[in-house]
Residue, then its C-alpha position, 0 to 999 in steps of 0.5 A: x595482117x591484111x598486107x601479108x594475106x594479099x602478098x600470099x594470095x598474089x603469090x599463090x595466084x602466080x604459082x597457079x598460073x605457072x602451073x597452068x601454062x606448063x601443064x599445057x605443053x607437058x607430056x606424061x605417059x606410062x606404059x609397059x613392055x613385055x619380056x619379048x622385044x618383039x611385043x611393043x604394047x604400050x610402047x610407042x607415043x605420038x604427041x604434037x610439040x611446039x617449037x623449043x628445048x625440052x627435058x625428058x624424064x624417063x623412069x623404069x618403074x620396076x613393077x613387076x620386074x626391072x629392065x635388064x641394065x643397058x637395055x632400056x631406052x627411048x627413041x624420038x623420031x619426027x616422021x622417019x627421021x631419028x631425032x635422039x636415042x637415050x639409054x637408061x633411066x634419067x633425065x635428058x635434054x632434047x635437041x632444039x625441036x621444031x613444031x610438029x608431031x613426034x614419035x617416042x618409042x620406048x624399048x627394053x628387055x625385061x628381066x632377061x626375057x621374063x616378065x613385063x617391065x613398066x615405065x613412065x616418061x615426061x617431056x616438059x619444056x625448059x624455060x629460056x633465060x628470057x622467060x626467067x627474067x621476065x618472071x623475076x621482074x614480074x615478081x619484083x614488081x608484085x612485091x613492090x606494089x604490095x609492100x608500098x605503104x598506103x596513106x589512110x583515107x578518110x573513112x579509115x581515120x575515123 
């Protein structure tokens, strides 16, 4: 029983550590766009990112009204250079980025010019293959260590 509890504790600690590492490099933003595309309230965000490959998730929350099909999207800039533009809700893979500050500009027309559209986006790093391999080797070693049999000590025999 004690061995199973130790395995569970080690597993939980590993998950907490991985979550903490990912949380440090993850970006979450929520905002809104007015029906008039000239108003960009809460639609432009600036974030510093480390070098690497990132995944972008863009969601139309449809509150209070959804965006007109084909008009909703996000553009990513580094300085004055446009890096990528994505249209519609979904998950997109960004090209490999260098370290630096990036501007995320969300655009769209809410309900043919009537109302406000709300959105949210998340940018998170995509783990590389060597990261996954290292994680699997580490978990394998932890399982092997916690599952090996110990010989009872003298105090446990008595």
